C-alpha positions in Angstrom: 52.9 48.3 23.2 52.8 45.7 20.1 51.0 43.0 21.6 49.3 44.1 24.9 51.8 42.6 27.3 52.9 43.9 30.6 57.0 44.1 29.9 55.9 46.2 26.6 54.1 48.9 29.0 57.1 49.5 31.1 59.1 50.1 28.1 56.5 52.3 26.9 56.5 54.1 30.1 59.8 54.9 30.5 60.1 56.4 26.7 56.9 58.4 27.0 58.5 59.6 30.2 61.5 60.5 28.5 60.3 61.9 25.2 58.1 64.3 27.5 61.4 65.5 29.1 63.0 66.1 25.9 59.9 68.0 24.7 60.1 70.3 27.8 56.3 68.9 28.2 54.9 68.0 31.6 54.5 64.3 31.6 51.2 64.8 33.0 50.0 66.6 30.3 50.0 63.7 28.0 46.7 61.5 27.5 46.2 58.1 26.5 43.7 56.2 24.7 44.0 52.0 23.7 44.6 50.9 20.0 44.2 47.6 18.7 48.1 47.0 19.4 47.0 47.1 23.0 44.5 44.5 22.5 45.7 41.1 24.2 44.6 38.7 21.5 45.2 35.7 23.3 42.6 37.0 26.3 40.2 36.9 23.5 40.9 33.4 22.3 41.3 31.8 26.1 38.0 33.5 27.4 34.9 31.7 25.3 32.5 34.5 26.9 34.5 37.6 25.3 35.0 35.8 22.3 31.4 35.1 22.0 30.4 38.6 23.1 32.6 40.0 20.2 31.1 37.8 17.1 27.6 39.3 18.7 28.6 42.7 19.0 30.0 42.8 15.4 27.0 41.2 13.8 25.1 43.6 15.3 26.8 46.8 16.3 23.8 48.2 18.4 24.6 45.5 21.2 27.6 47.4 22.0 25.6 49.9 24.1 23.8 46.9 25.9 27.5 45.6 27.1 28.8 49.1 28.3 25.9 50.1 30.5 26.4 46.8 32.2 29.1 47.1 34.5 30.3 42.9 34.5 29.9 43.1 30.8 31.7 45.9 30.3 34.4 44.3 32.6 34.4 41.3 30.3 34.9 43.6 27.2 38.5 45.5 29.3 39.6 42.0 30.1 41.7 42.2 27.1 43.2 45.7 27.9 44.0 45.0 31.4 47.6 45.2 31.1 47.0 48.7 29.7 45.1 49.8 32.4 47.3 48.8 34.9 50.3 50.6 33.5 48.2 53.8 33.5 47.6 53.4 37.0 50.9 52.5 38.0 52.8 55.6 35.8 49.7 58.1 34.4 47.2 57.8 37.4 46.0 61.1 36.4 44.5 60.3 33.1 40.5 60.9 33.2 37.9 58.4 34.0 40.9 55.7 35.0 39.3 55.4 38.5 36.0 54.8 36.7 37.4 51.6 35.0 36.4 53.5 31.7 38.4 53.7 28.5 35.8 56.8 27.4 36.7 60.3 28.9 35.8 63.7 28.5 38.0 66.6 29.8 37.4 70.3 30.3 40.4 72.7 30.3 40.4 76.2 30.2 43.0 78.5 28.4 45.9 81.2 29.9 43.1 83.7 28.4 40.1 81.7 29.8 38.5 80.4 26.8 36.5 77.0 27.3 38.3 74.0 25.6 37.3 70.4 25.9 38.8 67.2 25.2 36.9 63.7 24.3 38.9 60.4 24.1 36.7 57.7 22.6 37.9 53.9 22.6 37.3 52.3 19.4 38.9 48.9 20.8 35.7 47.6 23.0 35.7 45.0 20.3 39.3 44.2 19.1 40.6 40.8 18.1 42.5 38.9 14.9 39.5 39.9 12.5 39.9 43.6 13.0 39.5 44.8 9.2 38.3 41.6 7.9 38.2 37.9 8.3 41.7 36.9 7.0 44.6 38.8 5.4 43.3 37.6 2.4 40.4 39.7 2.0 39.8 43.4 1.3 39.8 45.7 3.9 36.4 45.6 5.8 35.3 48.4 8.2 34.3 47.0 11.5 35.6 48.6 13.8 32.8 49.8 16.7 31.4 53.2 18.3 28.2 52.7 20.4 25.7 55.9 20.3 25.4 55.9 23.9 29.0 55.7 24.3 29.1 59.0 22.4 26.2 60.1 24.0 27.8 59.8 27.4 31.0 61.7 26.7 29.6 64.5 24.4 26.6 64.9 26.3 29.0 66.2 29.1 30.5 69.3 27.2 29.2 72.6 28.6 29.1 74.8 25.3 32.8 74.4 24.1 34.3 77.3 22.4 36.5 74.3 20.7 36.7 70.7 21.2 39.5 68.1 20.3 38.0 64.2 19.7 40.6 61.7 19.9 40.4 58.3 18.7 43.0 55.2 17.4 41.2 54.5 14.7 40.2 57.1 11.6 36.5 56.8 10.6 37.2 55.0 7.5 37.8 51.9 9.6 34.2 52.2 11.6 31.6 49.9 10.4 29.1 51.8 8.2 26.6 52.4 10.8 29.4 53.4 13.7 30.8 56.0 11.3 27.0 58.0 10.6 26.8 58.2 14.5 30.0 59.7 14.9 29.6 62.2 11.9 26.6 63.2 13.3 26.9 63.4 16.9 30.2 65.0 16.5 28.9 67.6 13.6 26.9 69.3 16.4 30.3 71.0 17.6 33.5 73.0 15.7 36.0 70.3 16.4 39.2 68.8 15.6 39.6 64.9 15.1 42.9 63.5 16.0 43.7 60.1 15.0 46.2 57.0 13.9 46.2 53.7 13.1 46.8 53.8 9.6 50.5 54.9 8.6 50.2 57.7 6.5 49.5 61.7 7.6 46.6 63.0 6.2 44.2 66.1 6.7 41.1 66.7 5.7 38.2 69.8 6.3 34.7 69.4 6.3 31.9 71.5 6.1 28.1 70.0 6.3 25.1 71.5 4.2 23.1 73.8 6.3 25.3 73.7 9.5 27.8 76.5 10.4 30.2 74.3 12.4 33.4 73.0 10.6 35.6 70.0 11.2 39.3 68.8 10.5 40.5 65.7 10.6 44.2 65.0 11.1 45.5 61.4 10.8 49.1 61.1 12.0 51.5 59.3 10.3 53.5 56.5 11.7 56.6 57.3 13.7 57.8 53.5 13.2 56.5 51.5 10.6 58.3 49.2 7.6 61.6 49.9 6.1 60.1 51.5 3.0 57.9 53.8 5.1 58.3 57.2 5.5 58.6 57.6 9.1 57.4 60.8 10.3 55.6 62.8 13.3 53.7 65.4 13.8 53.7 68.9 15.6 50.2 70.9 16.0 49.2 74.1 17.4 46.1 76.1 18.5 45.6 79.5 19.2 43.0 81.9 19.7 42.5 85.2 17.9 40.8 87.2 20.9 40.2 90.3 18.4 38.8 88.5 15.5 37.1 85.6 17.8 38.4 82.8 15.9 40.7 80.1 16.5 43.9 79.1 14.2 45.0 76.0 13.9 48.5 75.0 12.6 50.0 71.2 11.4 53.6 70.7 11.2 54.5 67.1 10.0 58.2 66.0 9.6 59.5 63.3 7.5 62.8 61.4 8.1 65.2 62.1 5.6 67.6 58.7 5.7 70.6 60.4 3.8 70.8 63.3 6.3 69.7 61.3 9.3 67.3 63.8 10.5 63.5 64.9 10.6 62.7 67.7 8.3 59.4 69.5 7.2 57.2 67.8 4.9 56.4 70.9 2.4 56.2 68.4 -0.8 52.9 67.2 0.3 51.4 69.9 2.8 51.4 74.1 2.8 53.2 74.6 6.0 52.0 77.8 5.9 48.3 77.2 5.5 46.0 78.2 8.6 42.7 77.2 9.3 
């Protein structure tokens, strides 16, 4: 969506369904996470209690755990995402944890050859409003999006020795407040994982290894499929495969960029080595 309104979601639902058909992917295989454009900001403005809650949590990010632990407080924070939640219930009811009124979820999958794979979805917009990224457009970016320690523990502690973990968030870690960024890095470092995120309109990939730790993490930031007329519009395909003989996972990433004069999407080979594998 653009501003979290019901009409936008009806359009989005039709588009997602058509996209799945064109890509020959069962629409039931698609998973969702809310982003800042799923937030109905007028709801925050019109509910003094919600506005006060946002202000309180941003001053002390640790308070997010308190709000999420209390059902009434969690529902207050979720009020600004009601249209998003409604459209999932209406068109995509298989979404994990939807019946629990949650936006964070864990899902266990098993590959065709019996490998143990986990997906974790984490909402970075439990606190989101007109002050995301700073107070005014004139100021430099302030990393102030939030994730809670209990929020991370509640999802990651459900994992049962995953061979591979895929973590999804809307915002990249560079948009998280420093204390939340540290929590995310520490908690997720327990597992080899791939972190998929978006929000920023520039595709990039990073590899991280921690000193004294054998686990490896990869972060892929998706470039926007649509943005300003001057943007390099694009999208990415990714693939994950298990080499059973070697006992390792192979991960591929194939970014595509729109070439205006040819009216087509082509491999983005100018900035990425498309033959590399991790």
